[in-house]
C-alpha positions in Angstrom: 10.7 2.0 -22.3 13.7 -0.2 -23.0 13.5 -3.3 -20.8 16.4 -4.3 -18.3 18.9 -7.2 -19.5 18.5 -10.2 -17.5 21.5 -11.1 -15.5 22.6 -14.0 -13.0 21.6 -13.6 -9.5 25.0 -13.6 -8.3 25.7 -10.6 -10.5 23.4 -8.5 -8.4 24.4 -10.1 -4.8 21.6 -12.5 -4.6 21.7 -16.3 -4.7 20.5 -18.7 -7.6 20.5 -21.5 -5.3 17.7 -19.7 -2.9 15.8 -18.5 -6.0 15.5 -21.8 -7.3 14.2 -23.0 -3.9 11.7 -20.5 -4.1 10.5 -21.4 -7.6 10.5 -25.2 -6.3 8.2 -24.0 -3.3 6.0 -22.2 -5.9 5.5 -25.4 -8.1 5.4 -28.0 -5.0 3.3 -26.2 -2.4 0.8 -24.4 -5.0 0.9 -25.6 -8.4 1.5 -29.0 -7.9 -1.0 -29.1 -5.1 -3.6 -27.3 -7.2 -3.8 -24.7 -4.8 -2.7 -22.2 -7.8 -3.1 -22.6 -11.5 0.1 -21.0 -12.4 2.3 -18.3 -11.1 4.8 -15.8 -12.7 7.5 -14.2 -10.3 9.9 -11.6 -11.5 12.9 -10.0 -9.3 14.9 -7.1 -10.2 18.0 -5.8 -8.2 20.8 -3.2 -8.8 19.1 -2.4 -12.2 19.3 -6.3 -13.1 16.2 -8.6 -13.5 17.9 -11.5 -11.8 14.9 -14.1 -11.7 11.8 -14.5 -14.0 10.0 -17.3 -14.2 6.6 -18.5 -15.0 5.2 -21.6 -14.2 1.8 -23.8 -14.5 -1.4 -22.4 -16.0 -2.8 -18.9 -17.1 -6.2 -21.2 -18.1 -6.4 -24.5 -16.9 -9.6 -25.3 -18.9 -7.9 -24.4 -22.1 -4.4 -25.5 -21.0 -2.8 -22.0 -21.8 0.3 -21.9 -19.8 1.3 -18.5 -18.1 3.9 -16.5 -20.4 6.0 -13.3 -19.8 3.0 -11.3 -21.8 0.1 -12.8 -19.7 -2.3 -10.3 -18.6 -3.8 -10.5 -15.1 -6.4 -8.6 -13.0 -4.2 -6.7 -10.4 -7.3 -5.3 -8.6 -5.8 -3.4 -5.5 -2.2 -2.7 -7.2 -4.3 -0.4 -8.9 -4.1 1.7 -5.9 -0.5 2.7 -6.3 -1.0 4.2 -9.6 -4.1 6.0 -9.0 -2.1 7.5 -5.8 1.0 8.3 -7.6 -1.4 9.9 -10.4 -3.1 12.3 -7.8 0.4 13.4 -6.4 1.2 14.4 -9.6 -1.7 16.9 -8.9 -0.6 18.0 -5.9 3.1 18.5 -7.1 1.5 20.8 -9.6 -0.3 22.9 -6.9 -3.7 22.2 -8.1 -4.9 20.0 -4.7 -3.0 19.8 -1.1 -3.2 17.1 1.3 -4.6 19.2 4.1 -7.6 20.5 2.2 -11.1 19.1 3.1 -12.9 16.8 0.7 -16.3 18.5 0.9 -14.2 21.2 -0.9 -14.5 19.2 -4.1 -17.7 17.2 -3.2 -19.8 19.7 -1.5 -22.5 17.1 -1.0 -20.3 15.1 1.7 -20.1 18.4 4.0 -22.7 17.2 6.4 -21.7 13.4 6.3 -22.2 11.8 9.7 -20.8 9.1 11.8 -22.9 6.1 12.3 -24.3 5.7 15.6 -27.0 2.9 15.3 -29.6 1.7 12.7 -29.5 0.1 9.1 -29.8 1.5 5.5 -31.8 3.9 5.1 -32.6 4.8 8.5 -29.3 5.9 10.4 -28.8 7.7 13.6 -25.8 9.6 13.2 -23.3 12.0 15.3 -21.3 14.8 13.5 -17.5 13.7 13.0 -14.9 15.4 15.5 -13.2 16.9 11.9 -14.0 16.8 8.4 -12.3 14.3 6.3 -9.2 15.5 4.6 -7.7 14.5 1.2 -4.8 12.7 2.8 -7.2 10.6 5.0 -8.6 9.3 1.6 -5.0 8.2 0.3 -4.2 6.7 3.9 -7.4 5.1 4.5 -8.4 6.9 7.8 -11.6 8.5 5.8 -14.3 6.8 7.6 -15.1 5.1 4.3 -15.3 1.3 4.0 -15.8 -1.7 1.6 -18.7 -3.5 1.4 -16.7 -7.2 1.3 -15.7 -6.8 4.8 -19.4 -7.7 6.3 -18.7 -6.4 9.6 -21.1 -3.5 10.2 -24.4 -2.0 9.5 -22.5 0.7 7.1 -20.9 -1.9 5.1 -24.1 -3.9 4.6 -25.4 -0.6 2.8 -22.4 -0.7 0.3 -23.2 -4.0 -0.2 -27.2 -3.4 -1.0 -26.1 -0.1 -2.9 -23.0 -2.2 -4.7 -20.6 0.6 -4.1 -16.9 -0.2 -5.0 -17.5 -3.1 -6.8 -15.5 -3.1 -9.9 -17.7 -4.8 -12.1 -21.0 -2.7 -10.8 -22.9 -1.1 -13.9 -22.7 2.2 -12.4 -20.3 5.3 -12.7 -17.9 7.2 -10.3 -20.3 10.0 -10.1 -23.2 7.2 -9.3 -20.8 6.1 -6.2 -20.3 9.5 -5.0 -23.7 10.3 -4.7 -24.7 7.1 -3.2 -21.7 7.7 -0.4 -23.4 10.8 0.3 -26.6 9.1 1.7 -24.4 6.6 3.7 -22.3 7.6 7.3 -19.0 7.2 7.9 -17.8 3.9 10.0 -15.7 6.4 12.4 -14.7 9.8 12.5 -11.9 10.7 10.4 -8.3 10.2 11.4 -9.6 7.9 14.2 -8.8 4.3 12.5 -7.6 2.8 9.5 -10.1 1.1 7.4 -9.3 -0.6 4.2 -11.7 1.1 1.7 -13.5 2.9 -1.4 -11.2 5.9 -1.0 -9.0 5.0 -4.1 -12.1 5.1 -6.0 -12.8 8.7 -4.8 -9.2 9.6 -5.6 -9.7 8.6 -8.9 -13.0 10.5 -9.0 -11.1 13.8 -7.7 -8.3 13.2 -10.2 -10.9 13.6 -12.9 -12.7 16.5 -11.5 -9.2 18.2 -10.7 -7.7 17.8 -14.0 -10.8 18.1 -16.2 -10.5 15.0 -17.8 -11.7 11.6 -17.4 -9.5 9.6 -14.5 -8.9 7.1 -17.0 -7.4 9.4 -19.8 -5.2 11.0 -17.1 -3.8 8.0 -16.3 -3.0 7.2 -19.8 -1.8 10.1 -20.9 0.4 11.1 -17.7 1.8 7.4 -16.5 0.9 4.3 -18.9 1.8 5.9 -22.2 5.1 8.1 -21.3 6.5 5.1 -19.5 5.1 2.4 -22.6 2.7 0.7 -20.4 1.0 -0.8 -23.3 -0.8 -3.6 -21.8 -2.2 -1.9 -18.8 -5.7 -0.8 -18.8 -9.3 -0.7 -17.4 -10.0 -3.8 -20.0 -8.5 -6.2 -22.2 -8.9 -5.4 -26.0 -9.8 -8.0 -28.2 -6.5 -8.3 -29.9 -5.3 -9.0 -26.8 -7.7 -11.2 -25.0 -5.9 -14.6 -25.8 -3.3 -13.5 -23.2 -5.9 -12.7 -20.5 -5.4 -15.2 -17.5 -8.7 -16.8 -15.9 -9.3 -16.0 -12.5 -10.4 -18.7 -9.7 -11.4 -19.3 -6.2 -9.7 -21.0 -3.7 -11.9 -23.8 -2.8 -11.2 -26.0 0.2 -13.4 -28.6 -0.7 -11.5 -29.6 -3.9 -12.2 -28.7 -7.2 -11.2 -29.7 -10.6 -8.5 -32.3 -11.6 -5.9 -31.0 -13.6 -2.3 -32.2 -12.8 -0.7 -34.9 -14.7 -0.2 -36.7 -11.3 -4.5 -36.7 -11.3 -3.9 -34.8 -7.9 -7.2 -33.4 -6.6 -7.1 -29.6 -7.3 -8.4 -26.8 -5.0 -9.7 -24.4 -7.6 -13.1 -23.5 -9.0 -13.2 -21.1 -11.9 -14.6 -17.5 -10.6 -14.2 -15.6 -14.0 -13.7 -17.3 -17.5 -11.4 -15.1 -19.6 -13.4 -15.7 -23.0 -16.6 -14.1 -21.2 -15.4 -11.5 -18.5 -16.5 -8.3 -17.8 -13.2 -7.0 -18.3 -13.1 -7.9 -22.2 -15.3 -4.2 -22.4 -14.9 -0.9 -21.4 -16.2 -0.7 -17.9 -18.6 2.3 -17.0 -17.2 2.3 -13.5 -13.7 3.1 -13.7 -12.1 1.6 -10.3 -8.8 3.6 -9.1 -8.9 1.0 -6.3 -9.1 -2.1 -8.2 -9.7 -1.8 -11.9 -6.6 -2.5 -13.9 -5.3 -5.3 -15.7 -1.6 -5.7 -16.2 1.4 -7.7 -17.0 4.6 -8.6 -14.9 6.6 -6.9 -17.5 4.6 -3.5 -17.2 4.1 -3.3 -13.4 8.0 -3.8 -13.2 8.2 -0.6 -15.7 6.1 1.3 -12.9 8.1 -0.1 -9.9 11.2 1.0 -12.1 10.4 4.6 -12.0 9.4 4.4 -8.3 12.8 2.9 -7.3 14.4 5.5 -9.1 12.8 8.4 -7.3 10.3 9.0 -9.7 11.6 8.9 -13.0 12.5 6.3 -15.5 13.9 6.6 -19.0 13.7 10.5 -19.0 9.8 10.2 -18.0 9.5 11.7 -14.6 6.2 10.8 -12.7 7.1 12.7 -9.5 10.0 14.2 -7.7 11.9 12.1 -5.2 10.6 14.2 -2.0 7.3 13.5 -2.9 7.7 9.8 -3.3 9.6 10.1 -0.2 6.6 11.7 1.4 4.3 8.6 0.0 6.5 5.8 1.5 6.5 7.6 4.8 4.1 6.2 7.9 1.3 8.6 7.8 -0.8 6.9 10.3 -1.6 9.7 13.1 0.9 9.1 16.3 2.9 7.1 14.1 1.6 3.8 15.0 1.4 0.6 13.0 -1.6 -0.8 11.3 -2.7 -3.3 14.1 -2.9 -0.2 16.3 -5.6 1.5 14.1 -7.0 -0.9 11.9 -10.5 -2.3 11.9 -10.1 -3.9 8.6 -10.0 -7.7 7.5 -8.0 -7.2 4.2 -4.9 -9.7 4.3 -3.6 -12.8 5.4 -0.6 -10.6 7.0 -0.4 -9.4 10.9 1.1 -6.2 9.9 3.0 -5.5 13.2 5.5 -2.8 12.6 3.8 -2.1 9.2 2.5 1.5 8.7 0.6 3.3 5.8 1.9 6.0 3.7 0.1 7.6 0.7 -1.1 4.5 -1.4 1.5 1.8 0.2 1.9 -0.1 3.2 5.4 0.7 4.6 7.9 -1.2 6.8 8.7 0.6 9.7 10.1 -2.0 11.9 11.4 -5.6 10.8 11.8 -7.1 13.9 8.3 -6.2 14.9 7.2 -7.9 11.3 9.0 -11.4 12.4 9.9 -11.3 8.6 13.1 -10.1 6.9 13.0 -6.9 5.5 14.2 -3.1 5.8 12.9 -0.1 7.1 10.9 2.2 4.4 10.3 -0.9 2.1 7.1 -0.3 0.6 4.1 -2.8 -1.0 0.7 -3.6 -1.7 -1.1 -6.5 -3.4 -4.6 -7.7 -5.0 -7.3 -9.7 -4.6 -6.7 -12.2 -6.8 -3.0 -12.9 -4.7 -1.1 -10.7 -7.1 1.8 -8.5 -5.1 4.8 -6.5 -5.1 7.0 -4.8 -2.8 10.0 -2.4 -3.5 12.8 -1.9 -1.2 14.8 1.3 -1.8 17.5 0.2 0.6 18.3 -3.1 -0.8 17.4 -1.8 -4.6 15.1 -4.5 -4.7 11.6 -5.2 -6.7 9.7 -7.9 -6.2 6.5 -8.8 -8.3 4.2 -11.8 -8.0 1.3 -12.9 -10.2 -1.4 -15.2 -9.8 -5.3 -15.4 -10.3 -6.6 -17.0 -7.0 -9.3 -15.3 -4.7 -9.2 -14.4 -1.9 -5.7 -13.1 -1.1 -5.7 -14.4 2.4 -6.4 -18.0 1.4 -2.6 -19.1 1.9 0.4 -17.2 3.6 2.0 -16.5 0.1 3.4 -12.9 0.7 4.8 -13.4 4.0 6.3 -16.7 2.3 7.6 -14.8 -0.6 9.4 -12.0 1.7 11.2 -14.6 3.9 12.5 -16.4 0.8 13.4 -13.7 -1.7 15.4 -11.8 1.2 16.9 -15.2 2.3 18.3 -15.0 -1.5 20.3 -11.8 -1.0 24.1 -12.6 -0.2 25.6 -9.0 -0.5 23.2 -6.6 1.4 23.2 -2.9 1.2 22.4 -2.6 5.0 
């Protein structure tokens, strides 16, 4: 896919001075302060890349700088790709959003809702209604993530290593394990960030009749020319793979020229990472690695109504459906959420079919537009797309957890502050 031509911010109604201020903020507050190893920020508006700068290190230990072709673990930024892939099957009439999940996973038909007990001796009650396909896409299924450490149910997930990207298991094994663990709540009654998108990946394989990773490659990655996006990093690209770090408030290594104390601990060495070989567990919820350029290609297709360079993924009406709020009653995330999943408060934010969606910028207390949609990954990667402003922002780094710093809020504030010619 032909890459967009770089252009000046002013040519697309943005301020270079404001974007330079954002880069200085990232450098001084995060890189020089030892909070991030390095960053890559790309801003695209009105068909032009108006800002694209890489700073700092992709690998501190080996002094490898972040470059335009650095490969990052995007973790939950995998979810929008998986959700789009599934909606391609919906468009083909092969599955419907209001169908019960047990139509495709019969062993889940009698899943109960947690009342009391610990694994494997749970007391349950019947759900008020069956889990639907739409519940998986909008995270109202009653499933959970083990990392939430909030309940006896997610404790059972941890015990069974359910949903762990690096687990030595399979998608089928996850489905089998989940049949033995109750739901957190009756489907549709709450929002809970969960392994639901991994289940969507499983359903893609089941319905399409080919492995999920093959479907994704044949229907999205290859047609769009996303050659650096995969569930593992091949040997010939391993030198481009970034290290991943954990935020360490106590201070870790010293690595800056100023000898300022760092706050990072190496979490995943790119020379020994499990991402260097094909996984047995193909995670549609968090398994992909990618580059900023590849992810921009995917985002451009979405911003363009589901099509780019003659390759159509979805129709614009389907994409509009995906980026509408699907939470029951039209409420926002805080009204339904049981999750501990990000640093943002999410007032005024709903959830669609694979994306968080801004409903009311005034309630978020952050500049933005109604209809803007976004998500991020565990290692502090993030993106947002604003159709009204013809705007895409993609941010990459590799620091766990994403909640360590209020970076996403700062990015949104400073990117929108750079707009000088608003479409609204």
